[in-house]
DSSP file (Angstrom, degrees, kcal/mol; ACC not computed):
  #  RESIDUE AA STRUCTURE BP1 BP2  ACC     N-H-->O    O-->H-N    N-H-->O    O-->H-N    TCO  KAPPA ALPHA  PHI   PSI    X-CA   Y-CA   Z-CA
    1    1 A M     >        0   0    0      0, 0.0     4,-1.3     0, 0.0     6,-0.2   0.000 360.0 360.0 360.0 -39.6   20.5   43.1   -0.9
    2    2 A L  T  4> +     0   0    0      1,-0.2     5,-2.5     2,-0.2     3,-0.3   0.899 360.0  51.4 -61.6 -40.2   20.0   41.1    2.3
    3    3 A K  T >45S+     0   0    0      1,-0.2     3,-1.7     3,-0.2    -1,-0.2   0.887 105.5  56.1 -64.3 -37.4   19.7   44.2    4.4
    4    4 A R  T 345S+     0   0    0      1,-0.3    -1,-0.2     2,-0.1    -2,-0.2   0.811 105.5  52.7 -62.3 -29.0   17.1   45.5    2.0
    5    5 A L  T 3<5S-     0   0    0     -4,-1.3    -1,-0.3    -3,-0.3    -2,-0.2   0.371 127.7-100.4 -88.4   4.5   15.1   42.4    2.7
    6    6 A G  T < 5S+     0   0    0     -3,-1.7    -3,-0.2     1,-0.3     2,-0.2   0.532  73.6 143.6  93.6   7.3   15.3   43.0    6.4
    7    7 A A      < -     0   0    0     -5,-2.5     2,-0.6    -6,-0.2    -1,-0.3  -0.517  49.5-130.6 -80.3 146.9   18.1   40.6    7.3
    8    8 A N        -     0   0    0     -2,-0.2     2,-0.4    18,-0.0    18,-0.1  -0.880  27.9-153.8 -91.6 125.3   20.7   41.3    9.9
    9    9 A V        -     0   0    0     -2,-0.6    18,-1.6    16,-0.3     2,-0.4  -0.866  14.6-178.5-108.7 133.4   24.1   40.6    8.3
   10   10 A Y  E     -a   27   0A   0     -2,-0.4     2,-0.4    16,-0.2    18,-0.2  -0.959  12.9-151.4-128.5 147.9   27.2   39.7   10.3
   11   11 A F  E     +a   28   0A   0     16,-2.9    18,-2.6    -2,-0.4     2,-0.3  -0.911  19.1 173.4-115.2 145.2   30.8   39.0    9.2
   12   12 A S        +     0   0    0     -2,-0.4    54,-0.1    16,-0.2    16,-0.0  -0.948  25.7  80.6-146.0 166.1   33.1   36.7   11.0
   13   13 A G  S    S-     0   0    0     -2,-0.3     2,-0.2    16,-0.2     5,-0.1  -0.849  86.6  -4.3 130.6-167.9   36.6   35.2   10.6
   14   14 A P    >   -     0   0    0      0, 0.0     3,-1.9     0, 0.0     4,-0.5  -0.393  61.5-139.2 -59.4 125.8   40.1   36.5   11.1
   15   15 A K  G >  S+     0   0    0      1,-0.3     3,-1.4     2,-0.2    13,-0.0   0.845 101.3  61.1 -56.6 -35.5   39.8   40.1   12.2
   16   16 A Q  G 3  S+     0   0    0      1,-0.3    -1,-0.3     3,-0.0    -3,-0.0   0.669 101.6  53.4 -69.9 -14.2   42.9   41.0   10.0
   17   17 A W  G <  S+     0   0    0     -3,-1.9     2,-0.3     2,-0.1    -1,-0.3   0.522  88.1 101.6 -92.5  -7.4   40.9   39.8    6.9
   18   18 A Y    <   -     0   0    0     -3,-1.4    -5,-0.0    -4,-0.5    10,-0.0  -0.623  62.2-149.9 -83.5 133.6   37.9   42.1    7.7
   19   19 A D    >   -     0   0    0     -2,-0.3     3,-2.6     1,-0.1     4,-0.2  -0.908   9.7-143.6-102.7 119.7   37.6   45.3    5.7
   20   20 A P  G >  S+     0   0    0      0, 0.0     3,-1.8     0, 0.0     4,-0.2   0.685  95.3  75.9 -58.4 -17.6   35.9   48.1    7.7
   21   21 A T  G >  S+     0   0    0      1,-0.3     3,-0.9     2,-0.1     4,-0.1   0.707  82.5  69.5 -66.5 -15.6   34.2   49.3    4.5
   22   22 A F  G X> S+     0   0    0     -3,-2.6     3,-2.4     1,-0.2     4,-1.5   0.628  72.6  91.2 -72.4 -12.4   31.9   46.3    5.0
   23   23 A D  G <4 S+     0   0    0     -3,-1.8    -1,-0.2     1,-0.3    -2,-0.1   0.762  75.6  63.3 -57.4 -26.1   30.4   48.0    8.0
   24   24 A V  G <4 S+     0   0    0     -3,-0.9    -1,-0.3     1,-0.2    -2,-0.1   0.731 110.1  40.3 -69.4 -19.6   27.8   49.6    5.7
   25   25 A Y  T <4 S-     0   0    0     -3,-2.4   -16,-0.3     1,-0.2     2,-0.3   0.716 129.4 -42.9 -99.2 -26.2   26.5   46.1    5.0
   26   26 A G     <  -     0   0    0     -4,-1.5     2,-0.3   -18,-0.1   -16,-0.2  -0.895  63.2 -75.5-176.4-158.1   26.7   44.5    8.5
   27   27 A K  E     -a   10   0A   0    -18,-1.6   -16,-2.9    -2,-0.3     2,-0.4  -0.955  30.5-123.7-133.4 144.7   28.7   44.0   11.6
   28   28 A Y  E     +a   11   0A   0     -2,-0.3   -16,-0.2   -18,-0.2   -18,-0.0  -0.767  39.1 155.6 -89.3 131.0   31.8   42.0   12.5
   29   29 A L        -     0   0    0    -18,-2.6   -16,-0.2    -2,-0.4     5,-0.1  -0.982  47.4 -96.9-147.2 148.8   31.6   39.6   15.4
   30   30 A P    >>  -     0   0    0      0, 0.0     3,-1.5     0, 0.0     4,-0.9  -0.359  37.2-117.3 -62.5 147.0   33.5   36.4   16.3
   31   31 A I  H >> S+     0   0    0      1,-0.3     4,-2.6     2,-0.2     3,-0.7   0.833 112.4  60.8 -57.3 -35.7   31.7   33.2   15.2
   32   32 A D  H 34 S+     0   0    0      1,-0.3     4,-0.3     2,-0.2    -1,-0.3   0.751 104.5  49.5 -68.1 -21.5   31.3   32.0   18.8
   33   33 A E  H <4 S+     0   0    0     -3,-1.5    -1,-0.3     1,-0.1    -2,-0.2   0.679 120.0  37.1 -84.0 -19.2   29.2   35.1   19.6
   34   34 A L  H XX S+     0   0    0     -4,-0.9     3,-2.5    -3,-0.7     4,-1.1   0.775  89.9  86.4-100.2 -32.3   27.0   34.5   16.5
   35   35 A I  T 3< S+     0   0    0     -4,-2.6    42,-0.5     1,-0.3     3,-0.3   0.758  90.8  47.3 -52.7 -39.3   26.5   30.8   16.1
   36   36 A S  T 34 S+     0   0    0     -4,-0.3    -1,-0.3     1,-0.2    -2,-0.1   0.624 113.7  49.1 -79.7 -11.3   23.5   30.4   18.4
   37   37 A Q  T <4 S+     0   0    0     -3,-2.5    -1,-0.2    -4,-0.1    -2,-0.2   0.639  86.2 105.6 -99.2 -17.5   21.6   33.4   16.9
   38   38 A M     <  -     0   0    0     -4,-1.1    39,-0.6    -3,-0.3     3,-0.2  -0.387  41.0-175.3 -78.2 139.8   21.9   32.6   13.2
   39   39 A D  S    S+     0   0    0      1,-0.3    42,-2.4    -2,-0.1     2,-0.4   0.748  86.7  26.2 -90.6 -35.4   19.1   31.4   11.0
   40   40 A V  E     -b   81   0B   0     40,-0.2     2,-0.6     2,-0.0    -1,-0.3  -0.997  67.1-164.0-131.4 128.9   21.4   31.1    8.0
   41   41 A L  E     -b   82   0B   0     40,-2.7    42,-2.9    -2,-0.4     2,-0.8  -0.926   9.2-168.2-114.3 106.0   25.2   30.5    8.2
   42   42 A M  E     -b   83   0B   0     -2,-0.6     2,-0.3    40,-0.2    42,-0.2  -0.846   6.3-167.4 -98.1 110.9   26.8   31.3    4.9
   43   43 A M        -     0   0    0     40,-2.9     2,-0.3    -2,-0.8    51,-0.0  -0.714   4.5-152.4 -95.3 148.1   30.4   30.1    4.9
   44   44 A L        -     0   0    0     -2,-0.3     2,-0.2    40,-0.2    44,-0.0  -0.895  26.5 -96.2-120.6 152.8   32.9   31.2    2.2
   45   45 A R        -     0   0    0     -2,-0.3     2,-0.6    41,-0.1    43,-0.1  -0.429  32.1-126.2 -68.5 133.0   35.9   29.4    0.8
   46   46 A V        -     0   0    0     -2,-0.2     2,-1.6    43,-0.1     3,-0.2  -0.720  19.0-144.8 -76.6 119.9   39.2   30.3    2.3
   47   47 A Q    >   +     0   0    0     -2,-0.6     3,-2.2     1,-0.2     4,-0.4  -0.636  23.0 177.3 -90.9  81.8   41.4   31.2   -0.7
   48   48 A H  G >  S+     0   0    0     -2,-1.6     3,-1.4     1,-0.3    -1,-0.2   0.822  75.2  64.8 -54.9 -33.6   44.7   29.9    0.6
   49   49 A E  G 3  S+     0   0    0      1,-0.3    -1,-0.3    -3,-0.2    -2,-0.1   0.684  99.8  52.7 -66.4 -17.2   46.3   30.9   -2.7
   50   50 A R  G <  S+     0   0    0     -3,-2.2     2,-0.4     2,-0.1    -1,-0.3   0.471  97.6  79.4 -96.4  -3.4   45.6   34.6   -2.0
   51   51 A H  S <  S-     0   0    0     -3,-1.4     5,-0.1    -4,-0.4     3,-0.0  -0.854  85.6-113.5-111.4 141.3   47.2   34.7    1.4
   52   52 A D    >>  -     0   0    0     -2,-0.4     3,-1.6     1,-0.2     4,-1.0  -0.566  24.5-139.9 -66.5 121.4   50.9   34.9    2.3
   53   53 A P  T 34 S+     0   0    0      0, 0.0    -1,-0.2     0, 0.0     3,-0.2   0.780 101.6  56.2 -58.4 -25.9   51.7   31.5    4.0
   54   54 A N  T 34 S+     0   0    0      1,-0.2    -2,-0.1     3,-0.0    -3,-0.0   0.735 115.4  36.3 -76.7 -21.9   53.9   33.3    6.5
   55   55 A E  T <4 S+     0   0    0     -3,-1.6    -1,-0.2     2,-0.1     2,-0.1   0.392 108.3  81.0-108.2   0.5   51.0   35.6    7.6
   56   56 A S  S  < S-     0   0    0     -4,-1.0     2,-0.3    -3,-0.2    -8,-0.0  -0.328  78.1-103.2-103.1-178.2   48.2   33.1    7.3
   57   57 A F        -     0   0    0     -2,-0.1     2,-0.1     1,-0.1    -1,-0.1  -0.735  32.9-109.9-102.0 151.2   46.7   30.3    9.4
   58   58 A S     >  -     0   0    0     -2,-0.3     4,-2.8     1,-0.1     5,-0.2  -0.404  37.9-107.9 -68.5 161.5   47.3   26.6    8.9
   59   59 A K  H  > S+     0   0    0      1,-0.2     4,-2.4     2,-0.2     5,-0.2   0.911 121.0  47.0 -59.8 -42.7   44.1   24.8    7.7
   60   60 A Q  H  > S+     0   0    0      2,-0.2     4,-2.5     1,-0.2    -1,-0.2   0.906 111.9  49.8 -66.7 -41.8   43.6   23.2   11.1
   61   61 A E  H  > S+     0   0    0      2,-0.2     4,-2.2     1,-0.2     5,-0.3   0.916 111.6  48.9 -63.9 -42.6   44.2   26.4   13.0
   62   62 A Y  H  X>S+     0   0    0     -4,-2.8     4,-3.4     2,-0.2     5,-1.2   0.949 111.6  49.7 -60.3 -48.6   41.7   28.2   10.8
   63   63 A H  H  X5S+     0   0    0     -4,-2.4     4,-0.9    28,-0.2    -2,-0.2   0.922 112.8  46.4 -57.5 -46.5   39.1   25.5   11.3
   64   64 A N  H  <5S+     0   0    0     -4,-2.5    -1,-0.2     1,-0.2    -2,-0.2   0.875 122.7  33.8 -66.0 -37.9   39.6   25.5   15.0
   65   65 A K  H  <5S+     0   0    0     -4,-2.2    -2,-0.2    -5,-0.2   -34,-0.2   0.845 139.5   6.0 -87.4 -35.5   39.4   29.3   15.4
   66   66 A F  H  <5S+     0   0    0     -4,-3.4    -3,-0.2    -5,-0.3    -2,-0.1   0.547 101.6  96.0-129.6 -13.3   37.0   30.4   12.7
   67   67 A G  S  <<S-     0   0    0     -5,-1.2     2,-1.3    -4,-0.9    27,-0.2  -0.238  81.9 -97.3 -84.0 170.4   35.4   27.4   11.0
   68   68 A L  B     -d   94   0C   0     25,-3.5    27,-2.7     4,-0.1    30,-0.2  -0.736  51.5-175.4 -86.8  93.9   32.1   25.6   11.6
   69   69 A T     >  -     0   0    0     -2,-1.3     4,-2.4    25,-0.2     5,-0.2  -0.384  40.4-107.2 -82.8 166.0   33.3   22.7   13.7
   70   70 A V  H  > S+     0   0    0      1,-0.2     4,-1.3     2,-0.2    -1,-0.1   0.899 122.3  52.5 -60.2 -40.3   31.0   19.9   14.9
   71   71 A E  H  4 S+     0   0    0      1,-0.2     4,-0.4     2,-0.2     3,-0.3   0.910 110.1  46.8 -64.3 -42.6   31.1   21.4   18.4
   72   72 A R  H >4 S+     0   0    0      1,-0.2     3,-1.9     2,-0.2     4,-0.3   0.910 106.7  58.7 -64.5 -40.6   30.1   24.8   17.1
   73   73 A A  H >< S+     0   0    0     -4,-2.4     3,-1.5     1,-0.3    -1,-0.2   0.812  94.8  64.7 -60.5 -30.3   27.3   23.3   15.0
   74   74 A K  T 3< S+     0   0    0     -4,-1.3    -1,-0.3    -3,-0.3    -2,-0.2   0.727  98.4  55.8 -64.1 -20.6   25.8   21.8   18.1
   75   75 A K  T <  S+     0   0    0     -3,-1.9    -1,-0.3    -4,-0.4    -2,-0.2   0.501  86.7 106.6 -89.3  -5.9   25.1   25.4   19.3
   76   76 A M  S <  S-     0   0    0     -3,-1.5   -40,-0.2    -4,-0.3   -37,-0.1  -0.346  84.7 -93.7 -71.9 153.6   23.1   26.3   16.1
   77   77 A K    >   -     0   0    0    -39,-0.6     3,-1.1   -42,-0.5    -1,-0.1  -0.362  36.4-118.2 -58.9 147.4   19.4   26.7   16.2
   78   78 A Q  T 3  S+     0   0    0      1,-0.3    -1,-0.1    -3,-0.1    -2,-0.1   0.856 114.7  42.8 -59.9 -35.9   17.7   23.5   15.2
   79   79 A Q  T 3  S+     0   0    0      2,-0.1    -1,-0.3    24,-0.0    -2,-0.1   0.442  89.1 116.7 -91.8  -0.5   16.1   25.1   12.1
   80   80 A A    <   -     0   0    0     -3,-1.1     2,-0.3   -42,-0.1   -40,-0.2  -0.327  53.9-144.8 -67.5 150.7   19.2   27.0   11.1
   81   81 A I  E     -b   40   0B   0    -42,-2.4   -40,-2.7    24,-0.0     2,-0.5  -0.860   3.9-136.6-119.9 155.4   20.8   26.1    7.7
   82   82 A I  E     -bc  41 104B   0     21,-2.6    23,-2.8    -2,-0.3     2,-0.3  -0.928  24.7-178.7-110.0 129.2   24.3   26.0    6.5
   83   83 A M  E     +b   42   0B   0    -42,-2.9   -40,-2.9    -2,-0.5    23,-0.1  -0.906  11.2 167.6-126.3 156.9   25.2   27.4    3.1
   84   84 A H        -     0   0    0     -2,-0.3   -40,-0.2   -42,-0.2    26,-0.1  -0.859  33.2-138.4-165.3 129.9   28.4   27.6    1.0
   85   85 A P        -     0   0    0      0, 0.0     3,-0.1     0, 0.0   -41,-0.1   0.646  64.6-112.9 -71.4 -12.4   28.8   28.5   -2.7
   86   86 A A  S    S+     0   0    0      1,-0.2     2,-0.1    -3,-0.0   -41,-0.1   0.310  92.1 104.6  70.7 155.4   31.4   25.7   -3.1
   87   87 A P        -     0   0    0      0, 0.0     2,-0.4     0, 0.0    -1,-0.2   0.517  64.9-153.2 -71.9 149.5   33.9   24.4   -3.6
   88   88 A V        -     0   0    0     -2,-0.1     2,-1.2    -3,-0.1   -43,-0.1  -0.775  15.0-141.7 -95.3 132.8   34.3   23.6    0.1
   89   89 A N    >>> -     0   0    0     -2,-0.4     3,-1.8   -30,-0.0     4,-1.3  -0.814  34.8-136.6 -86.1  96.1   37.6   23.1    1.8
   90   90 A R  B 345S+e   94   0C   0     -2,-1.2     5,-0.2     1,-0.3     0, 0.0  -0.277  83.0  13.7 -61.5 139.2   36.4   20.3    4.0
   91   91 A D  T 345S+     0   0    0      3,-3.1    -1,-0.3   -23,-0.1   -28,-0.2   0.686 121.0  71.2  64.6  20.7   37.6   20.6    7.6
   92   92 A V  T <45S+     0   0    0     -3,-1.8    -2,-0.2     2,-0.6   -26,-0.1   0.513 116.9   6.2-118.9 -75.3   38.7   24.2    7.0
   93   93 A E  T  <5S+     0   0    0     -4,-1.3   -25,-3.5     1,-0.3     2,-0.4   0.910 142.7  18.4 -73.1 -41.8   35.5   26.3    6.6
   94   94 A I  B   <S-de  68  90C   0     -5,-0.7    -3,-3.1   -27,-0.2    -2,-0.6  -0.991  86.1-108.5-135.4 135.4   33.1   23.5    7.5
   95   95 A A    >>  -     0   0    0    -27,-2.7     3,-1.8    -2,-0.4     4,-0.8  -0.389  37.8-116.2 -60.3 137.8   33.7   20.1    9.3
   96   96 A D  H >> S+     0   0    0      1,-0.3     3,-1.1     2,-0.2     4,-0.6   0.839 111.2  53.8 -48.2 -47.3   33.5   17.3    6.8
   97   97 A P  H 34 S+     0   0    0      0, 0.0    -1,-0.3     0, 0.0     3,-0.2   0.744 105.8  55.7 -65.3 -19.2   30.4   15.6    8.4
   98   98 A L  H X4 S+     0   0    0     -3,-1.8     3,-1.0     1,-0.2    -2,-0.2   0.699  86.9  78.2 -83.5 -19.7   28.4   18.9    8.3
   99   99 A V  H << S+     0   0    0     -3,-1.1     7,-0.4    -4,-0.8     8,-0.3   0.891 113.2  21.0 -59.5 -41.6   28.9   19.4    4.5
  100  100 A E  T 3< S+     0   0    0     -4,-0.6    -1,-0.3    -3,-0.2    -2,-0.2   0.127 102.4 127.4-110.1  18.9   26.2   16.8    3.7
  101  101 A G  S X  S-     0   0    0     -3,-1.0     3,-1.1    -5,-0.1   -19,-0.1  -0.060  78.0 -92.5 -71.2 175.6   24.5   17.0    7.1
  102  102 A L  T 3  S+     0   0    0      1,-0.3    -1,-0.1     3,-0.0    -4,-0.1   0.801 125.0  47.2 -61.2 -32.5   20.8   17.6    7.8
  103  103 A Q  T 3  S+     0   0    0    -22,-0.1   -21,-2.6    -5,-0.1    -1,-0.3   0.576  90.5 106.2 -87.2  -8.7   21.2   21.4    8.2
  104  104 A S  B <   +c   82   0B   0     -3,-1.1   -21,-0.2   -23,-0.2     4,-0.1  -0.489  36.6 173.9 -76.6 137.8   23.3   21.7    5.0
  105  105 A R     >  +     0   0    0    -23,-2.8     4,-2.5    -2,-0.2     5,-0.2   0.060  49.5 112.2-120.1  19.0   21.9   23.3    1.9
  106  106 A I  H  > S+     0   0    0     -7,-0.4     4,-2.5   -24,-0.2     5,-0.2   0.915  75.8  45.9 -64.8 -47.4   25.2   23.2    0.0
  107  107 A V  H  > S+     0   0    0     -8,-0.3     4,-2.5     2,-0.2    -1,-0.2   0.921 115.3  47.6 -64.3 -43.0   24.3   20.6   -2.6
  108  108 A R  H  > S+     0   0    0      1,-0.2     4,-2.7     2,-0.2     5,-0.2   0.898 111.2  52.2 -62.7 -39.9   21.0   22.3   -3.3
  109  109 A Q  H  X S+     0   0    0     -4,-2.5     4,-1.8     2,-0.2    -2,-0.2   0.911 110.8  47.0 -62.4 -43.6   22.7   25.6   -3.6
  110  110 A M  H  X S+     0   0    0     -4,-2.5     4,-1.3     2,-0.2    -2,-0.2   0.926 113.0  49.4 -64.1 -44.6   25.2   24.3   -6.1
  111  111 A T  H >X S+     0   0    0     -4,-2.5     4,-1.3     1,-0.2     3,-0.5   0.935 112.2  46.8 -61.0 -48.2   22.5   22.6   -8.2
  112  112 A N  H 3X S+     0   0    0     -4,-2.7     4,-2.3     1,-0.2    -1,-0.2   0.832 104.8  62.2 -64.8 -31.6   20.4   25.8   -8.3
  113  113 A G  H 3X S+     0   0    0     -4,-1.8     4,-2.3    -5,-0.2    -1,-0.2   0.858 100.0  54.2 -61.7 -35.4   23.5   27.8   -9.2
  114  114 A V  H <X S+     0   0    0     -4,-1.3     4,-2.2    -3,-0.5    -1,-0.2   0.938 109.7  46.9 -62.6 -46.7   23.8   25.8  -12.4
  115  115 A Y  H  X S+     0   0    0     -4,-1.3     4,-2.3     2,-0.2    -2,-0.2   0.877 111.0  51.7 -65.3 -37.9   20.2   26.6  -13.4
  116  116 A V  H  X S+     0   0    0     -4,-2.3     4,-2.3     2,-0.2    -1,-0.2   0.932 110.9  47.4 -64.0 -45.3   20.6   30.3  -12.6
  117  117 A R  H  X S+     0   0    0     -4,-2.3     4,-2.6     1,-0.2    -2,-0.2   0.884 110.6  52.9 -64.2 -37.2   23.8   30.5  -14.7
  118  118 A M  H  X S+     0   0    0     -4,-2.2     4,-2.5     2,-0.2    -1,-0.2   0.924 110.1  47.8 -61.8 -44.2   21.9   28.7  -17.5
  119  119 A A  H  X S+     0   0    0     -4,-2.3     4,-2.4     2,-0.2    -2,-0.2   0.893 112.1  49.2 -65.1 -40.4   19.1   31.2  -17.4
  120  120 A I  H  X S+     0   0    0     -4,-2.3     4,-2.5     2,-0.2     5,-0.2   0.936 111.9  48.2 -64.8 -46.2   21.5   34.2  -17.4
  121  121 A L  H  X S+     0   0    0     -4,-2.6     4,-2.9     1,-0.2     5,-0.2   0.912 111.7  50.2 -60.6 -42.4   23.4   32.8  -20.4
  122  122 A E  H  X S+     0   0    0     -4,-2.5     4,-1.8     1,-0.2     6,-0.2   0.926 111.5  48.1 -62.1 -44.4   20.2   32.2  -22.3
  123  123 A A  H  <>S+     0   0    0     -4,-2.4     5,-3.2     2,-0.2     6,-0.7   0.910 114.3  46.1 -63.0 -42.7   19.0   35.7  -21.6
  124  124 A V  H ><5S+     0   0    0     -4,-2.5     3,-1.3     3,-0.2    -2,-0.2   0.931 113.5  48.2 -65.9 -45.9   22.3   37.2  -22.7
  125  125 A L  H 3<5S+     0   0    0     -4,-2.9    -1,-0.2     1,-0.3    -2,-0.2   0.783 113.4  47.9 -68.3 -26.5   22.6   35.1  -25.8
  126  126 A Q  T 3<5S-     0   0    0     -4,-1.8    -1,-0.3    -5,-0.2    -2,-0.2   0.370 116.2-114.4 -94.1   4.7   19.0   35.9  -26.8
  127  127 A G  T < 5S+     0   0    0     -3,-1.3    -3,-0.2    -4,-0.2    -2,-0.1   0.758  79.9 125.0  73.0  25.1   19.5   39.6  -26.2
  128  128 A K      <       0   0    0     -5,-3.2    -4,-0.2    -6,-0.2    -5,-0.1   0.362 360.0 360.0 -95.5   4.7   17.1   39.8  -23.2
  129  129 A S              0   0    0     -6,-0.7    -1,-0.2    -5,-0.2    -5,-0.1   0.507 360.0 360.0 -79.4 360.0   19.6   41.3  -20.8
């Protein structure tokens, strides 16, 4: 949907977690190559429970290599925003001070998500779907 609206979509994170079938939606680049160009940085929760602990990264290692650290955030455009659907693994995907920082829209995103789900449930229950 984002591409239909004219957005350029990029994926980042551990290369071994990237599926080349996503290429139709966007492009893979390391976060350090993207951070200064992004208007919106959408972080997703690392699902530690789905990864083999022997093949995965420690939380600290993931944060340092792929997460939004305070140092990386300093390279963001001043008007860029940070999003995350929650729950957030603090200091894994996003450094703790950034979760409620000025550029964060995470709490607003969570709040609006409740209203969207309420509207969908109402439409389904009233047979408007």
